[in-house]
ZAKENU-894689 format. One record per residue (C-alpha): residue number from 1; residue in three letters; x, y, z. Coordinates in pm, 1 decimal. Each point is the difference from the previous one (the first is absolute). Last residue first. Example, Ala and Ser with C-alpha at 12.3 -4.5 7.8 and 13.67 -1.06 7.14 Angstrom:
+-----+-----+----------+----------+----------+
|   i |  aa |       xx |       yy |       zz |
+-----+-----+----------+----------+----------+
|   2 | SER |   1367.0 |   -106.0 |    714.0 |
|   1 | ALA |   -137.0 |   -344.0 |     66.0 |
+-----+-----+----------+----------+----------+
% end
This chain:
+-----+-----+----------+----------+----------+
|   i |  aa |       xx |       yy |       zz |
+-----+-----+----------+----------+----------+
| 270 | UNK |   3827.6 |  -2195.7 |  -4949.3 |
| 269 | UNK |    -86.7 |   -356.5 |   -106.2 |
| 268 | UNK |    319.0 |    -88.8 |    230.0 |
| 267 | UNK |   -157.5 |   -331.3 |     64.4 |
| 266 | UNK |     69.4 |     80.3 |    408.5 |
| 265 | UNK |   -135.7 |    285.8 |    -88.8 |
| 264 | UNK |   -341.0 |    -92.6 |   -143.9 |
| 263 | UNK |    -80.0 |   -269.0 |    297.8 |
| 262 | UNK |    145.1 |    251.4 |    299.0 |
| 261 | UNK |   -285.0 |    264.5 |   -143.7 |
| 260 | UNK |   -253.8 |   -291.6 |     -4.2 |
| 259 | UNK |     54.7 |    -89.5 |    322.5 |
| 258 | UNK |      8.9 |    360.6 |    121.3 |
| 257 | UNK |   -296.5 |     46.5 |   -177.8 |
| 256 | UNK |   -161.1 |   -272.0 |    198.0 |
| 255 | UNK |     76.9 |    103.0 |    341.7 |
| 254 | UNK |   -140.1 |    408.1 |   -112.1 |
| 253 | UNK |   -353.5 |   -133.0 |    -73.0 |
| 252 | UNK |      7.6 |   -210.2 |    381.2 |
| 251 | UNK |    -27.4 |   -371.8 |    -77.8 |
| 250 | UNK |   -255.9 |   -236.9 |    185.5 |
| 249 | UNK |   -141.5 |    -95.0 |   -331.8 |
| 248 | UNK |    244.0 |     99.2 |   -251.4 |
| 247 | UNK |    161.2 |   -326.6 |    -93.5 |
| 246 | UNK |    263.9 |    130.4 |   -305.9 |
| 245 | UNK |     38.6 |   -225.8 |   -342.2 |
| 244 | UNK |    263.8 |     -4.6 |   -183.5 |
| 243 | UNK |    -40.5 |    -46.7 |   -358.0 |
| 242 | UNK |    -42.7 |   -309.3 |   -200.7 |
| 241 | UNK |   -248.2 |    153.6 |   -250.9 |
| 240 | UNK |   -182.3 |   -288.9 |    -45.9 |
| 239 | UNK |    -10.5 |    -87.9 |    363.4 |
| 238 | UNK |   -112.5 |    375.4 |     99.7 |
| 237 | UNK |   -297.9 |    -61.5 |   -242.5 |
| 236 | UNK |    -84.1 |   -358.4 |    170.1 |
| 235 | UNK |     23.3 |    165.9 |    355.2 |
| 234 | UNK |   -200.7 |    260.3 |    -77.1 |
| 233 | UNK |   -277.9 |   -186.2 |   -177.9 |
| 232 | UNK |     -4.0 |   -207.6 |    324.6 |
| 231 | UNK |    -34.3 |    306.3 |    209.4 |
| 230 | UNK |   -248.4 |    140.7 |   -198.6 |
| 229 | UNK |   -209.3 |   -362.6 |     72.9 |
| 228 | UNK |     75.0 |      3.9 |    359.7 |
| 227 | UNK |   -138.1 |    314.4 |    -16.0 |
| 226 | UNK |   -314.2 |    -78.3 |   -134.6 |
| 225 | UNK |    -68.7 |   -290.0 |    237.7 |
| 224 | UNK |    108.2 |    255.0 |    329.7 |
| 223 | UNK |   -272.4 |    259.7 |   -134.7 |
| 222 | UNK |     45.6 |    290.6 |     19.7 |
| 221 | UNK |    -55.5 |    189.0 |   -300.2 |
| 220 | UNK |   -268.3 |   -270.7 |    -37.9 |
| 219 | UNK |   -167.5 |    273.1 |    197.9 |
| 218 | UNK |    -88.8 |   -126.6 |    381.6 |
| 217 | UNK |    206.8 |    292.1 |    138.9 |
| 216 | UNK |   -347.5 |    194.9 |    -90.3 |
| 215 | UNK |    104.4 |    330.0 |   -136.6 |
| 214 | UNK |     61.4 |    344.5 |    215.1 |
| 213 | UNK |    279.5 |     47.9 |   -174.0 |
| 212 | UNK |    235.2 |     -2.0 |    326.1 |
| 211 | UNK |   -156.2 |   -359.3 |     31.4 |
| 210 | UNK |     53.8 |   -112.5 |   -370.3 |
| 209 | UNK |    393.4 |    101.6 |    137.0 |
| 208 | UNK |     -3.3 |   -230.6 |    290.0 |
| 207 | UNK |   -148.7 |   -240.2 |   -131.1 |
| 206 | UNK |    301.7 |      0.6 |   -293.6 |
| 205 | UNK |    205.9 |     17.8 |    256.4 |
| 204 | UNK |    -96.9 |   -295.8 |    272.0 |
| 203 | UNK |    -56.8 |   -211.3 |   -339.7 |
| 202 | UNK |    383.9 |     46.1 |   -117.3 |
| 201 | UNK |    118.6 |    -98.4 |    312.7 |
| 200 | UNK |   -167.8 |   -307.6 |      5.4 |
| 199 | UNK |     96.9 |   -119.8 |   -392.8 |
| 198 | UNK |    359.8 |    102.6 |     81.4 |
| 197 | UNK |    128.6 |    282.1 |   -176.6 |
| 196 | UNK |    278.9 |    -48.5 |   -276.4 |
| 195 | UNK |    158.1 |    341.7 |   -205.6 |
| 194 | UNK |    140.4 |    -89.8 |   -321.9 |
| 193 | UNK |    343.4 |    174.7 |    -85.2 |
| 192 | UNK |    141.3 |     58.5 |   -329.8 |
| 191 | UNK |    293.8 |    184.3 |    -74.7 |
| 190 | UNK |    226.3 |   -324.9 |    -45.1 |
| 189 | UNK |   -239.1 |   -173.6 |   -190.8 |
| 188 | UNK |     77.1 |    202.3 |   -225.7 |
| 187 | UNK |   -299.2 |     93.2 |   -203.4 |
| 186 | UNK |   -145.2 |   -170.8 |   -308.8 |
| 185 | UNK |   -266.4 |   -221.3 |    226.8 |
| 184 | UNK |   -141.7 |    376.5 |    145.0 |
| 183 | UNK |     -3.7 |    120.6 |   -376.4 |
| 182 | UNK |   -244.3 |   -267.9 |    -94.8 |
| 181 | UNK |   -252.2 |    213.0 |    223.1 |
| 180 | UNK |   -147.0 |   -230.5 |    251.6 |
| 179 | UNK |   -341.8 |   -199.8 |   -131.9 |
| 178 | UNK |   -322.8 |    133.8 |    195.2 |
| 177 | UNK |   -237.3 |   -238.5 |    199.0 |
| 176 | UNK |    213.4 |   -117.7 |    258.6 |
| 175 | UNK |    141.4 |    334.5 |     61.2 |
| 174 | UNK |    340.3 |    128.3 |     52.9 |
| 173 | UNK |     53.4 |    342.2 |     93.8 |
| 172 | UNK |    288.4 |    156.0 |   -186.0 |
| 171 | UNK |    240.0 |    269.0 |    173.7 |
| 170 | UNK |    249.0 |    187.9 |   -165.9 |
| 169 | UNK |    311.1 |    211.3 |    233.8 |
| 168 | UNK |    263.6 |    193.2 |   -160.7 |
| 167 | UNK |    249.3 |     43.7 |    289.2 |
| 166 | UNK |     65.8 |    266.0 |    197.7 |
| 165 | UNK |    105.0 |   -155.1 |    301.2 |
| 164 | UNK |   -212.8 |    211.8 |    238.6 |
| 163 | UNK |   -282.2 |    162.5 |   -193.8 |
| 162 | UNK |     10.4 |   -261.6 |   -319.5 |
| 161 | UNK |     59.1 |   -345.5 |    300.6 |
| 160 | UNK |   -322.8 |    132.4 |    226.3 |
| 159 | UNK |   -244.8 |     95.1 |   -274.4 |
| 158 | UNK |     31.1 |   -287.7 |   -177.3 |
| 157 | UNK |    -11.1 |   -183.7 |    347.7 |
| 156 | UNK |   -329.7 |    191.5 |     75.7 |
| 155 | UNK |   -128.8 |   -118.5 |   -377.1 |
| 154 | UNK |    104.4 |   -361.3 |     68.5 |
| 153 | UNK |   -129.4 |    -51.6 |    329.4 |
| 152 | UNK |   -100.2 |   -355.1 |    -14.8 |
| 151 | UNK |   -419.0 |     85.8 |    -37.6 |
| 150 | UNK |   -111.0 |   -101.5 |   -320.4 |
| 149 | UNK |    248.9 |   -280.6 |   -149.9 |
| 148 | UNK |    382.3 |      0.9 |    -56.2 |
| 147 | UNK |    257.2 |    151.8 |   -228.1 |
| 146 | UNK |    266.1 |    261.1 |     73.5 |
| 145 | UNK |    232.5 |    131.4 |   -314.5 |
| 144 | UNK |    308.8 |    165.9 |    101.4 |
| 143 | UNK |    230.3 |    177.0 |   -248.2 |
| 142 | UNK |   -288.2 |    127.9 |   -206.8 |
| 141 | UNK |     18.0 |     36.6 |   -407.1 |
| 140 | UNK |    -94.8 |   -360.3 |    -72.5 |
| 139 | UNK |   -307.5 |    -13.5 |    226.2 |
| 138 | UNK |    -72.8 |    363.1 |    -51.2 |
| 137 | UNK |   -174.3 |   -123.6 |   -354.2 |
| 136 | UNK |   -254.1 |   -171.1 |    178.7 |
| 135 | UNK |   -246.1 |    312.9 |     19.1 |
| 134 | UNK |   -170.1 |     -6.3 |    351.1 |
| 133 | UNK |    128.2 |   -252.9 |    145.3 |
| 132 | UNK |   -120.5 |     98.2 |    384.9 |
| 131 | UNK |    258.8 |    256.9 |    -31.3 |
| 130 | UNK |    197.9 |    124.3 |   -349.5 |
| 129 | UNK |    -43.7 |    368.5 |     46.0 |
| 128 | UNK |    -44.3 |     62.3 |    334.2 |
| 127 | UNK |    341.7 |   -235.0 |     72.0 |
| 126 | UNK |    148.6 |    248.6 |   -312.5 |
| 125 | UNK |   -101.3 |    313.6 |    169.2 |
| 124 | UNK |    203.6 |   -135.0 |    345.9 |
| 123 | UNK |    308.0 |   -124.4 |   -194.8 |
| 122 | UNK |      6.1 |    328.6 |   -207.0 |
| 121 | UNK |     -4.9 |    230.3 |    266.9 |
| 120 | UNK |    286.4 |   -253.6 |    229.1 |
| 119 | UNK |    178.6 |     65.1 |   -366.0 |
| 118 | UNK |    -54.6 |    364.6 |     73.3 |
| 117 | UNK |    118.8 |     49.5 |    355.3 |
| 116 | UNK |    304.4 |   -252.3 |    -22.2 |
| 115 | UNK |    107.5 |    252.7 |   -352.6 |
| 114 | UNK |    -61.5 |    332.2 |    270.4 |
| 113 | UNK |    230.5 |   -184.3 |    237.4 |
| 112 | UNK |    258.2 |    -50.0 |   -212.9 |
| 111 | UNK |     -7.8 |    364.6 |   -149.0 |
| 110 | UNK |     49.6 |    139.0 |    350.3 |
| 109 | UNK |    285.9 |   -248.8 |    125.7 |
| 108 | UNK |    185.9 |    101.2 |   -354.2 |
| 107 | UNK |    357.1 |     24.4 |    195.5 |
| 106 | UNK |     58.2 |   -131.7 |    299.1 |
| 105 | UNK |    148.7 |    215.3 |    292.6 |
| 104 | UNK |   -133.7 |   -248.7 |    298.6 |
| 103 | UNK |    -38.6 |    279.6 |    213.0 |
| 102 | UNK |    156.0 |    -26.3 |    391.1 |
| 101 | UNK |   -268.3 |     35.3 |    243.5 |
| 100 | UNK |     -6.5 |    246.7 |    282.5 |
|  99 | UNK |   -351.3 |    140.4 |   -133.0 |
|  98 | UNK |    101.1 |    394.7 |     28.1 |
|  97 | UNK |    376.7 |    -51.1 |    -99.5 |
|  96 | UNK |    -84.1 |   -207.3 |   -278.9 |
|  95 | UNK |   -328.0 |    154.0 |   -106.3 |
|  94 | UNK |    233.4 |    340.9 |    -27.4 |
|  93 | UNK |    272.9 |   -214.7 |   -210.0 |
|  92 | UNK |   -265.6 |   -134.7 |   -242.1 |
|  91 | UNK |   -139.4 |    353.1 |    -65.4 |
|  90 | UNK |    297.8 |    136.2 |     -7.9 |
|  89 | UNK |    139.6 |   -236.6 |   -318.7 |
|  88 | UNK |   -355.7 |     69.4 |   -184.4 |
|  87 | UNK |     12.1 |    279.1 |   -201.9 |
|  86 | UNK |    314.6 |     82.0 |    -13.6 |
|  85 | UNK |     64.1 |    277.1 |   -235.2 |
|  84 | UNK |    347.9 |     71.3 |   -174.9 |
|  83 | UNK |    122.2 |    363.2 |    -97.0 |
|  82 | UNK |    320.1 |     -7.8 |   -236.1 |
|  81 | UNK |    287.0 |    185.8 |    115.3 |
|  80 | UNK |    259.6 |   -268.7 |   -129.8 |
|  79 | UNK |    134.7 |    -67.4 |    404.3 |
|  78 | UNK |   -358.7 |     34.1 |    106.9 |
|  77 | UNK |    -86.5 |   -300.5 |   -268.7 |
|  76 | UNK |    295.7 |   -255.9 |    155.8 |
|  75 | UNK |   -133.0 |    110.9 |    329.0 |
|  74 | UNK |   -398.2 |    -48.1 |    -57.5 |
|  73 | UNK |     59.8 |   -309.9 |   -218.6 |
|  72 | UNK |    255.5 |   -191.1 |    214.5 |
|  71 | UNK |   -231.8 |     70.8 |    296.3 |
|  70 | UNK |   -302.8 |   -183.1 |   -156.1 |
|  69 | UNK |    182.0 |   -283.2 |   -151.1 |
|  68 | UNK |    197.8 |    -63.0 |    351.2 |
|  67 | UNK |   -368.2 |     21.6 |    200.1 |
|  66 | UNK |   -204.8 |   -250.5 |   -205.2 |
|  65 | UNK |   -349.4 |    129.3 |   -123.4 |
|  64 | UNK |    103.7 |    210.0 |   -268.6 |
|  63 | UNK |   -333.7 |    183.1 |   -114.7 |
|  62 | UNK |    174.8 |    335.7 |   -151.1 |
|  61 | UNK |   -101.7 |    340.9 |   -143.3 |
|  60 | UNK |    324.7 |    157.5 |   -224.1 |
|  59 | UNK |    -82.1 |    302.5 |   -135.9 |
|  58 | UNK |    184.8 |     99.2 |   -376.8 |
|  57 | UNK |    197.8 |    268.2 |    -94.5 |
|  56 | UNK |     62.7 |   -201.4 |   -322.9 |
|  55 | UNK |    381.0 |    -49.5 |     33.6 |
|  54 | UNK |    -13.5 |    -64.1 |    355.6 |
|  53 | UNK |   -276.1 |   -288.1 |    -13.9 |
|  52 | UNK |    116.4 |   -196.7 |   -242.2 |
|  51 | UNK |    351.2 |     10.0 |    279.8 |
|  50 | UNK |   -218.7 |    -96.2 |    267.2 |
|  49 | UNK |   -190.8 |   -251.5 |   -217.1 |
|  48 | UNK |    329.9 |   -161.9 |    -75.6 |
|  47 | UNK |    153.7 |     28.2 |    352.5 |
|  46 | UNK |   -278.2 |   -189.4 |    106.8 |
|  45 | UNK |     30.5 |   -254.2 |   -241.0 |
|  44 | UNK |    331.6 |    -74.9 |    107.0 |
|  43 | UNK |   -130.1 |     -5.0 |    362.2 |
|  42 | UNK |   -176.6 |   -296.2 |    -89.5 |
|  41 | UNK |   -303.3 |   -156.2 |    -23.8 |
|  40 | UNK |   -268.3 |    249.3 |   -153.1 |
|  39 | UNK |   -298.0 |   -202.9 |   -103.8 |
|  38 | UNK |   -169.4 |    286.2 |   -116.5 |
|  37 | UNK |    128.7 |    363.2 |   -185.9 |
|  36 | UNK |   -319.5 |    201.8 |    -67.5 |
|  35 | UNK |     -2.7 |    272.5 |   -218.2 |
|  34 | UNK |   -218.9 |    257.8 |    169.8 |
|  33 | UNK |    -52.9 |    316.3 |   -272.4 |
|  32 | UNK |   -301.2 |    180.1 |    232.8 |
|  31 | UNK |   -234.0 |    225.5 |   -187.9 |
|  30 | UNK |    -42.2 |    366.9 |    136.7 |
|  29 | UNK |   -206.8 |    205.1 |    198.6 |
|  28 | UNK |     95.7 |   -108.6 |    322.5 |
|  27 | UNK |   -159.6 |   -216.9 |    270.1 |
|  26 | UNK |    -46.0 |   -294.7 |   -244.8 |
|  25 | UNK |    381.1 |    -12.5 |     43.6 |
|  24 | UNK |    -36.9 |   -126.4 |    406.4 |
|  23 | UNK |   -242.8 |   -254.0 |   -170.1 |
|  22 | UNK |    177.3 |   -136.6 |   -254.8 |
|  21 | UNK |    329.1 |    -21.4 |    215.5 |
|  20 | UNK |   -205.1 |   -201.0 |    249.4 |
|  19 | UNK |   -115.4 |   -245.8 |   -277.9 |
|  18 | UNK |    323.8 |    -60.5 |   -156.6 |
|  17 | UNK |    143.6 |    -37.3 |    311.7 |
|  16 | UNK |   -232.2 |   -280.6 |    105.1 |
|  15 | UNK |    -24.6 |   -143.8 |   -328.0 |
|  14 | UNK |    444.0 |    -48.7 |     23.9 |
|  13 | UNK |    -20.6 |   -350.0 |   -172.2 |
|  12 | UNK |    208.7 |   -133.2 |    280.0 |
|  11 | UNK |    366.0 |    166.7 |     97.5 |
|  10 | UNK |   -112.8 |    284.3 |    -97.0 |
|   9 | UNK |     44.4 |    342.9 |   -149.0 |
|   8 | UNK |   -208.2 |    269.6 |   -141.4 |
|   7 | UNK |    208.3 |    212.2 |   -199.1 |
|   6 | UNK |   -201.0 |    346.6 |    -18.8 |
|   5 | UNK |     79.9 |    263.0 |   -300.0 |
|   4 | UNK |   -177.7 |    365.4 |     41.4 |
|   3 | UNK |   -223.6 |     69.7 |   -308.4 |
|   2 | UNK |    145.6 |    327.8 |   -174.9 |
|   1 | UNK |   -145.6 |    307.5 |    125.1 |
+-----+-----+----------+----------+----------+
% end
């Protein structure tokens, strides 16, 4: 038999309707001839589709979220003897009845959710790839660059911003014996944030870290003079970059993240 033509009509991209139609047509021994009509916003377009479908003896399957558009298509198609199948409308109506909530009637919601999900995954992968100064090339690609000495929460903050704010974050550790990468001085200062901490707080954190590893807390890593040397180096670097510095001594990750997000929003960077 000749392949049945199906017009997939949508007020968005039409992916949802397309997938449903293909799944249904897969149950039959003939290939579907699916013709997508996306981004339908007016009844004039619907009228044209109905006319074409009638001349081709085609079926119309649609995902239109606005009730007036759905009703117009169903009514006009019936007048012309064209079969029109509403894929999403009855389900929206049923959910409204069960929950008592009024639908938003916004086209393309699924697509926007998918885009946000993939943006989040991309940000998480970026944070892992450019964590702890692994690749200086990430500095110029990043939305945000965090710099600080060891144990100033650079990594967990990078992951938090990626997970919750979908920002691509690179972080760079500062050590007196190692020159910072040149890219750090090339990045826009508005994107760079220095994480500062008091010597006493860092001394306590590092001692606890050494204990958790079964090591002596008397190691150079937790020595107060060494810590002050690292902080001096940090302050020297951030003064050259002229970036914003955040004291994280007594701040939760969420609090520091909010300061950063508010700063970039005020600067209208994104």
